[in-house]
NUMAR-928953 format. One line per 4 residues: number of its first residue (from 1); their letters; for each residue x, y, z of N, C-alpha, C, O, CB. Coordinates in steps of 0.001 Angstrom, whole numbers, plus 500000, padded with zeros to 6 digits. Glycine has a CB too. Example, Ala and Ser with C-alpha at 12.3 -4.5 7.8 and 13.67 -1.06 7.14 Angstrom:
<sites>
1) AS) 513190/494310/507800/512300/495500/507800/513200/496700/507800/514236/496681/508465/511308/495527/509046 ~ 512850/497750/507080/513670/498940/507140/512900/500030/507870/513409/501138/508039/514084/499402/505725
</sites>
This chain:
<sites>
1) XXXX) 206837/382007/485187/207258/381582/485478/208607/380540/483732/208115/380179/482663/206160/381247/486510 ~ 209968/380397/484061/210606/380277/483424/211057/378809/483259/211331/378225/484307/211258/381108/483665 ~ 211184/378072/482014/211851/376961/482072/212931/376535/481017/212983/376859/479831/210949/376114/482142 ~ 213904/375617/481835/214824/375175/480770/214804/373917/480759/213820/373368/481255/216136/375586/480850
5) XXXX) 216034/372993/480113/215593/371744/480103/215960/370741/481356/215810/369537/481565/216063/371257/478895 ~ 216433/371678/481971/216515/370705/483920/215823/371701/485029/215379/371416/486141/218696/370451/484773 ~ 215881/372937/484368/215481/374068/485282/213914/374377/485405/213171/373787/484621/216186/375350/484774 ~ 213316/375341/486418/211997/375746/486894/212389/377043/487538/212977/376983/488618/211245/374671/487906
9) XXXX) 212089/378389/486914/212449/379290/487767/210825/379742/488100/210004/379837/487188/213581/380433/487126 ~ 210551/379955/489248/209255/380339/489691/209761/381297/490725/210910/381439/491144/208260/379129/490220 ~ 208452/382038/491105/208111/382442/492328/208914/381883/493557/208642/380685/493477/206797/382157/492436 ~ 209733/382024/494640/209914/381832/495916/208830/381466/496849/208505/382535/497366/210435/382826/496297
13) XXXX) 208275/380750/497220/207434/380528/498667/207993/380697/499774/209135/380244/499852/206941/379296/498901 ~ 207433/381374/500976/207948/381463/502073/208289/380175/502719/209133/380181/503615/207199/382186/502752 ~ 207805/379239/502411/208000/378016/502936/209121/377531/502312/209233/376320/502507/206911/377169/502829 ~ 210064/378038/501582/211182/377523/501046/212303/378159/501648/213463/377796/501455/211193/377629/499664
17) XXXX) 211818/379513/502689/212872/380306/503438/213779/379162/504003/214788/379855/503872/212220/381327/504681 ~ 214353/377811/504602/215312/377169/504746/216027/376979/503664/217050/376360/503958/215048/376242/505250 ~ 215949/377265/502375/216832/377153/501017/217947/378646/501135/219172/378770/501145/215555/377226/499341 ~ 216905/379524/501204/217651/380980/501483/218579/380798/502998/219802/380898/503102/216258/382413/501690
21) XXXX) 217756/380554/503909/218905/380069/505174/219784/379540/505056/220688/379871/505824/218658/379351/506062 ~ 220024/378632/504245/220882/377537/503523/222188/378159/503111/223361/378037/503465/220138/376924/502191 ~ 221372/379041/502016/222689/379670/501271/222787/380413/502067/223979/380580/501808/222770/380278/499885 ~ 222533/381451/503325/223278/382521/504018/224226/381651/504855/225228/382321/505102/222315/383579/504927
25) XXXX) 224313/380280/505451/224800/379595/505975/226197/379043/505402/227090/378396/505950/223924/378916/506183 ~ 226037/379601/503927/227284/378834/503290/228091/379878/502715/229226/379696/502275/226912/377716/502120 ~ 227365/381181/502733/228409/382544/503228/229429/382759/504311/229197/383807/504914/227653/383567/503604 ~ 230295/382227/504676/231386/381674/505514/232238/382794/504955/232597/383418/505953/231911/379983/505306
29) XXXX) 232736/383361/503908/233837/384078/503298/234085/385254/504419/233308/386209/504459/233443/384657/501694 ~ 234862/385185/505058/235204/386929/506005/235270/387699/504985/234700/388726/505352/236823/387264/507008 ~ 235768/387896/503460/235528/388644/502582/234278/389396/502565/234209/390618/502434/235690/388026/501653 ~ 233237/388550/502714/231974/389138/502643/231685/390175/503381/232304/390254/504442/231118/388357/502868
33) XXXX) 230629/391319/503039/230334/392058/504251/229367/391316/505290/228422/390569/505034/229719/393384/503833 ~ 229876/391738/506563/228914/391336/507202/227394/391170/507223/226723/390337/507832/229132/391752/507816 ~ 226838/392613/506042/225176/392407/506190/224653/391725/504781/223749/392073/504022/224287/394068/506438 ~ 225636/390544/504726/224970/389467/503909/225522/388140/504448/225290/387083/503862/225263/389626/502292
37) XXXX) 226303/388207/505642/226274/386792/506396/225445/386804/507532/224997/387800/508101/227649/386327/506894 ~ 225226/385286/507900/224535/385219/509235/224924/386037/509926/225861/386542/509309/224596/384158/509935 ~ 224768/386730/511239/225422/387149/512607/225784/385987/513509/225275/384891/513277/224452/388070/513427 ~ 226345/386090/514186/226696/385490/515592/225417/384739/516248/225514/383570/516622/227201/386739/516637
41) XXXX) 224461/385324/516343/223047/384910/516646/222556/384012/515196/221435/383727/515616/222000/386443/516981 ~ 222580/383650/514407/222356/382917/513330/221079/384104/512808/219971/383634/512552/221952/381127/513701 ~ 221248/385276/512702/220102/385576/512178/220671/386214/510343/221842/386214/509964/219269/386803/513398 ~ 219895/386517/509806/218409/386346/509737/218178/384656/509725/218954/383761/509388/217757/387164/508262
45) XXXX) 216961/384609/510170/216699/383403/510608/215927/383036/509583/215754/383975/508805/216154/383269/511899 ~ 215269/381817/509197/214559/381209/508478/213208/382187/508594/212989/383186/507908/214518/379720/508891 ~ 212711/381862/509210/211152/382875/509852/211425/384202/509433/210479/384712/508832/210863/383011/511809 ~ 212630/385063/509593/212999/386298/509348/213143/386444/507896/212892/387511/507337/214155/386630/510065
49) XXXX) 213604/385237/507176/213841/385064/505812/212360/385357/505203/211926/386307/504551/214483/383545/505475 ~ 211645/383929/505768/209891/384279/505148/209227/385494/505436/208599/386163/504615/208755/383287/505746 ~ 209325/385653/506163/208835/387545/506131/209164/388100/505018/208233/388674/504453/209596/388643/507236 ~ 210670/388143/504251/211366/388796/503766/210631/388538/502427/210182/389407/501681/212741/388557/504039
53) XXXX) 210580/387091/502235/209792/386412/500445/208427/387462/500741/208322/388525/500130/209105/383900/500291 ~ 207430/387019/501739/206004/387640/501691/206238/389506/501804/205276/390228/501546/204974/386896/503238 ~ 207319/389992/502125/206932/391571/501920/207709/392290/501036/207273/393263/500421/207020/392371/503159 ~ 208978/391815/500923/210120/392721/499761/210130/391993/498448/210555/390896/498084/211950/392764/500302
57) XXXX) 209360/393238/497728/208974/393532/496130/209905/392758/495149/209658/392542/493962/209138/395205/495738 ~ 211345/392262/496040/212505/392115/495089/212424/390350/495074/213416/389720/494709/214185/392931/495755 ~ 211295/389713/495457/210753/388514/495395/209847/388150/494585/209583/386964/494387/210382/388254/496315 ~ 209261/389118/494018/208234/388920/492995/208370/389698/491723/208133/390906/491717/206966/389231/493552
61) XXXX) 208771/389009/490568/208658/389290/489024/207574/390417/489117/206583/390481/489844/208150/387859/487993 ~ 207961/391133/488340/207019/392266/488113/206711/392247/486467/207600/391668/485842/207740/393783/488659 ~ 205800/392683/485785/205794/392457/484505/207276/392752/483551/207534/392146/482512/204645/393277/484099 ~ 208043/393688/484099/209310/393466/483473/210439/393104/483308/211415/393575/482725/209531/393825/483326
65) XXXX) 210179/391948/484043/210959/390459/484261/211785/390940/485817/212412/390051/486392/212368/389956/482608 ~ 211762/391862/486226/212468/391987/487390/212231/391658/488706/211255/392164/489258/212679/392938/487457 ~ 212836/391019/489215/212571/390019/490352/213628/388852/490770/214558/388577/490012/211320/389318/489975 ~ 213493/388358/491681/214151/387203/491799/213426/386082/491958/212467/385922/492714/214947/387263/492700
69) XXXX) 214047/385108/491023/212869/383601/491097/213747/382558/492087/214909/382582/492493/212550/382592/489117 ~ 212737/381725/492256/213587/380392/492815/214260/379377/491894/213254/379025/491278/212660/379508/493612 ~ 214927/378894/491540/215596/378200/490965/215319/376457/490985/215915/375802/491841/216719/378663/491419 ~ 214720/376004/490352/214046/374620/491093/214424/373533/490002/213949/373486/488867/212108/374686/491372
73) XXXX) 215500/372542/490621/215341/371134/489621/214287/370527/489186/213735/369813/490023/215817/370088/490097 ~ 213819/370571/488154/212445/369920/487115/212490/368374/487838/211670/368038/488692/212850/369833/484878 ~ 213266/367753/487493/213300/366147/487835/213484/366133/489278/213192/364985/489614/214568/365236/487077 ~ 213722/366617/490024/214016/366230/491637/212998/367020/492284/212443/366540/493273/215620/366651/492297
77) XXXX) 212672/368177/491861/211379/369214/492523/212123/370048/493634/211360/370919/494052/209893/368227/493375 ~ 213317/370079/494238/214219/370835/494808/214213/372338/494337/214105/372585/493136/215441/370206/494595 ~ 214326/373326/495253/214817/374121/495001/216278/374343/495285/216547/374034/496446/214141/374748/495319 ~ 217037/374666/494773/218571/374929/494879/219330/376339/494986/220551/376490/495014/219101/374366/493738
81) XXXX) 218350/377339/495040/218839/378541/495282/217795/379644/494578/216592/379406/494676/220330/378575/494754 ~ 218261/380918/493828/217707/381994/493127/218599/381987/492260/219720/381479/492229/217458/383254/493754 ~ 217530/383096/490962/218280/383795/490025/217326/384645/489495/216189/384260/489219/218974/382980/489019 ~ 217792/385994/489306/216834/386791/488628/217096/388156/488348/218242/388403/488724/215739/386766/489278
85) XXXX) 216539/389171/487849/216833/390445/488187/216689/391264/489077/215538/391092/489481/216579/390907/487651 ~ 217220/392173/489719/217206/393174/490494/217537/394615/490119/218635/394910/489647/217888/392816/491343 ~ 216423/395644/490370/216815/397346/490390/217811/397734/490974/217693/398395/492005/215925/398224/490983 ~ 218940/397438/490491/219992/397903/491786/220478/399026/491681/221055/399426/492692/221204/397129/492022
89) XXXX) 220449/399963/490468/220674/401430/490425/222356/401515/489881/223061/402523/489832/220356/402187/492122 ~ 222607/400521/489613/224151/400579/489124/224404/401131/487647/225347/401851/487320/224784/399058/489157 ~ 223323/400631/486766/223134/400881/485363/222939/402184/485207/223270/403081/485982/222089/400177/484766 ~ 222283/402283/483980/221146/403665/483937/219619/403124/483956/219265/401957/483785/221323/404691/482314
93) XXXX) 218801/404251/484204/217285/403916/484304/216637/402796/483587/216693/402758/482358/216569/405002/483886 ~ 216129/402033/484153/215497/400368/483366/216578/399391/483041/216434/398523/482181/214685/400566/481685 ~ 217865/399580/483877/218798/398833/483173/219442/398093/484826/220244/398520/485657/220003/399972/482002 ~ 218616/396815/484733/218653/396048/485763/219929/395209/486144/220913/395515/485472/217651/395310/485590
97) XXXX) 220075/394473/486835/221342/393746/487615/220817/392538/487470/219600/392445/487636/221736/394117/489250 ~ 221586/391338/487131/221188/390072/487138/222064/389532/488384/223277/389628/488571/221404/389353/485698 ~ 221044/388925/489186/222066/387927/490316/221350/386762/490316/220258/386489/489818/222266/388462/492068 ~ 222608/385726/491338/222105/384227/491226/222960/384079/492162/223927/384789/492441/222184/383238/489867
101) XXXX) 222492/382905/492763/223115/382222/493923/222749/380775/494294/221689/380707/494915/222836/382999/495052 ~ 223320/379684/494083/222761/378686/494117/223754/377906/495185/224959/378099/495343/222513/378172/492727 ~ 222717/376777/496011/223509/376162/497178/224860/375226/496568/224898/374865/495392/222372/375119/498119 ~ 225653/374990/497299/227213/374549/497058/226970/373280/496957/228032/372667/497072/228382/374858/498193
105) XXXX) 225997/372518/496780/226058/371361/496653/225406/370922/495091/224916/369835/494786/225423/370836/497881 ~ 225557/372009/494320/225123/371886/492840/226279/372364/492192/226553/372164/491008/223793/372719/492389 ~ 226990/373044/493058/227818/374156/492081/228447/372846/491158/228334/371674/491516/229292/375410/493064 ~ 229120/373282/489919/230219/372671/489331/229101/371910/488121/229606/371119/487325/231278/371577/490536
109) XXXX) 227724/372174/488051/226552/371246/487445/226232/372101/486354/225697/371509/485417/225169/370888/488447 ~ 226392/373235/486218/225722/374365/484962/224257/374923/485450/223304/375214/484727/225403/373442/483240 ~ 224345/374988/486858/222698/375440/486836/222743/376514/486972/221680/377130/486904/221689/374986/487791 ~ 224040/377274/487237/224163/378872/487503/223554/379433/485954/222596/380184/485768/226092/379459/487885
113) XXXX) 224720/378612/484637/224527/379192/483611/223563/379203/482647/223371/379930/481672/225259/379046/483225 ~ 222673/377734/483358/221511/377655/482725/220192/378576/482902/219278/378907/482146/221233/376504/482954 ~ 220592/378894/484564/219243/379885/484979/219471/380999/484526/218497/381664/484172/218884/380146/486469 ~ 220606/381475/484411/220978/382958/484392/220822/383112/482778/220173/384089/482405/222665/383365/485086
117) XXXX) 221287/382351/481910/220622/382653/480567/219393/382565/480239/219082/383323/479321/221035/382037/479731 ~ 218122/381563/480875/216975/382020/480767/216317/383277/481171/215400/383812/480549/216491/381287/481152 ~ 216898/383740/482344/216425/385403/482920/217323/386538/481465/216870/387623/481102/217460/385834/485215 ~ 218621/385875/480885/218968/386947/480208/217763/386939/478935/217070/387853/478486/220614/386827/479760
121) XXXX) 217832/385870/478678/216567/385374/477140/215379/386409/477905/215373/387614/477652/215784/382906/476960 ~ 214732/386004/478528/213520/386681/479304/213681/388247/479519/212700/388986/479426/213369/385995/480799 ~ 214734/388647/479760/214781/390235/479573/214934/390371/478706/214230/391354/478476/215513/391058/480074 ~ 215540/390034/477560/215654/390600/476109/214342/390462/475636/214078/391431/474924/216702/389855/475116
125) XXXX) 213404/389675/475725/212105/389578/475484/211010/390730/475729/210176/391320/475042/211811/388560/476148 ~ 211544/390745/477360/210986/391925/477591/211244/393275/477335/210491/394013/477970/210888/391914/478478 ~ 212124/393901/476555/212794/394732/475867/213552/395297/476575/213584/396526/476512/212195/395478/475241 ~ 214431/394585/477499/215448/395459/478270/216719/395971/477363/217127/395049/476657/216032/394570/479543
129) XXXX) 217141/396671/477264/218469/396876/476378/219829/396508/476921/220759/396104/476224/218613/398314/476029 ~ 219862/396691/478289/221240/396440/478473/221306/395590/480087/220848/396399/480893/222130/398046/478379 ~ 221648/394461/480725/222009/394264/481927/223456/394642/482412/224445/394976/481760/221752/393037/482102 ~ 223274/394490/483714/224733/394762/484695/224714/393374/485515/223813/392570/485757/224649/396375/485985
133) XXXX) 225918/393420/485802/226079/392485/487225/227748/392747/487561/228850/392832/487018/225667/390458/486917 ~ 227081/392803/488830/228816/393094/489688/229447/391763/490388/228638/391017/490939/228676/394370/491250 ~ 230220/391562/490402/231202/390336/491117/232213/390604/491681/233015/391319/491081/231728/389397/490342 ~ 232456/390241/492710/233462/390127/493203/234946/389624/492529/234986/388521/491982/233042/389513/494044
137) XXXX) 236136/390460/492591/237264/390022/491610/237822/388016/492098/238303/387141/491378/238876/391497/491966 ~ 237599/388009/492980/238017/386884/493781/237233/385802/493519/237825/384730/493646/238001/387132/495155 ~ 235857/385726/493129/234604/385237/492659/234814/384301/491413/233868/384431/490636/233679/386433/492323 ~ 235685/383467/491008/235920/383070/489496/234895/382365/489404/234313/382887/488453/237206/382310/489020
141) XXXX) 234127/381329/489832/233093/380644/489270/232147/381840/488934/232220/382188/487756/232491/379502/490229 ~ 231502/382363/489510/230509/383724/489175/231133/384411/487877/230356/384497/486925/230504/385000/490580 ~ 232159/384810/487735/232703/385663/486647/232682/384729/485506/232211/385129/484441/234182/386278/486931 ~ 233272/383180/485640/232581/382619/484656/231406/382591/484076/231064/382811/482914/232650/381877/484785
145) XXXX) 230617/382188/485365/229204/382170/484317/229133/383230/483248/229125/383115/482023/227782/382424/485174 ~ 229081/384346/484065/228935/385841/483395/229527/385941/481810/228914/386506/480904/229874/387002/484394 ~ 230808/385294/481664/231881/385334/480553/230626/384506/479709/230220/385094/478706/233724/384465/480866 ~ 230135/383499/479960/229480/382442/479384/228367/382957/478776/227859/382453/477775/229161/381421/480268
149) XXXX) 227787/384366/479576/226549/384467/478966/226857/385742/477944/226002/386144/477155/225285/384681/480110 ~ 228452/386449/478075/228244/387314/477133/228920/388827/477853/229310/389873/477335/226567/387271/476734 ~ 228846/388416/479089/228923/390122/479797/230603/390156/479589/231447/389266/479480/228280/390371/481979 ~ 230653/391491/479589/231875/392101/479710/232511/392899/480788/231790/393758/481294/231899/392738/478853
153) XXXX) 233480/392806/481146/234141/393580/482114/234557/394911/481999/235407/395169/481146/235093/393020/482401 ~ 234006/396003/482868/233972/397308/482348/235436/397363/483176/236072/396438/483681/232515/398447/482719 ~ 235764/398996/483112/236563/399683/483676/236175/400022/484955/236929/400546/485775/236826/400613/482992 ~ 234943/399718/485160/234552/400472/486535/234178/399472/487917/233167/398772/487972/233124/401425/486177
157) XXXX) 235189/399563/488981/235464/398663/490021/235740/399274/490961/236173/400427/490956/236337/397804/489861 ~ 235473/398410/492165/235154/399228/493698/235872/398624/494667/235380/397542/494987/233582/399197/494275 ~ 237029/398970/495361/237921/398330/495844/237596/398668/497091/237653/399857/497404/239164/398525/495390 ~ 237134/397542/498180/236664/397722/499721/238216/397105/500373/238457/395949/500026/234936/396585/500238
161) XXXX) 239229/397751/501244/240293/397296/501908/239816/395341/502467/238659/394931/502556/240545/398625/503322 ~ 240480/394900/502613/240477/393299/503434/239248/392452/502708/239009/391349/503199/240058/393438/505438 ~ 238408/392906/501517/237557/392521/500582/237286/391847/499649/236638/390838/499370/237378/392982/500282 ~ 238251/393002/498949/238519/392570/497626/237849/393959/496516/237444/395055/496903/237681/390883/497426
165) XXXX) 237897/393601/495516/237543/394395/494459/236152/393983/493558/236189/392939/492908/238764/394399/493618 ~ 234856/394881/493535/234114/394859/492736/234147/395091/491460/234635/396177/491147/233550/395287/493072 ~ 233726/394314/490493/233948/394349/488810/232656/395000/488253/231742/394228/488542/234147/392678/488045 ~ 232354/395667/487838/231210/395793/486932/230923/395089/485830/231712/395460/484960/231168/396829/486525
169) XXXX) 230108/394158/485361/230188/393863/483642/228646/394571/482837/227723/395358/483047/230220/391732/483332 ~ 229002/393962/482177/227662/394905/481676/227171/393526/480090/228020/392867/479491/228441/397282/480904 ~ 226319/393499/479934/225885/392803/478574/224604/393752/477600/223440/393981/477928/225183/391126/479087 ~ 225085/394018/476774/223969/394549/475514/223368/393367/474951/223863/392329/474512/224702/395414/474147
173) X) 221800/393903/475108/220841/392721/474549/221027/393027/473069/220453/392345/472220/219076/392772/475075
</sites>
């Protein structure tokens, strides 16, 4: 578990799958790939996401700090999203990617930067030498968070017609 002045980052519980479902529901931008949005029948359902929390190792941080954590506001006790490291394979072996996503109702309050900074500091303390992040060129808020953390944009990009350009960013720890 990681703590900041306002946040607690801890394992996400299957009973909190409704938060993940709410995040999926907010992904209504048609530029996002279909596999990252709810389909016409509302899938994945909260029950399917709860099963993913129970079985997918991405939701349990290992000793190397790789894994996604629930972002909980300490004063309110509510889960507002997730933040953590994933083994994406975008960098060299052992260089994870940072990922974060918060509910819209808490955007613009500095929570993403605060949570991500805690994850970066934990990655540094865990011995990671470098972190990666990918971000859509049109996702200005996430690009600002990454810049505040010290990530720099690389020359590596991938353009997907109709969706935009994914930019690879890096942070040397």
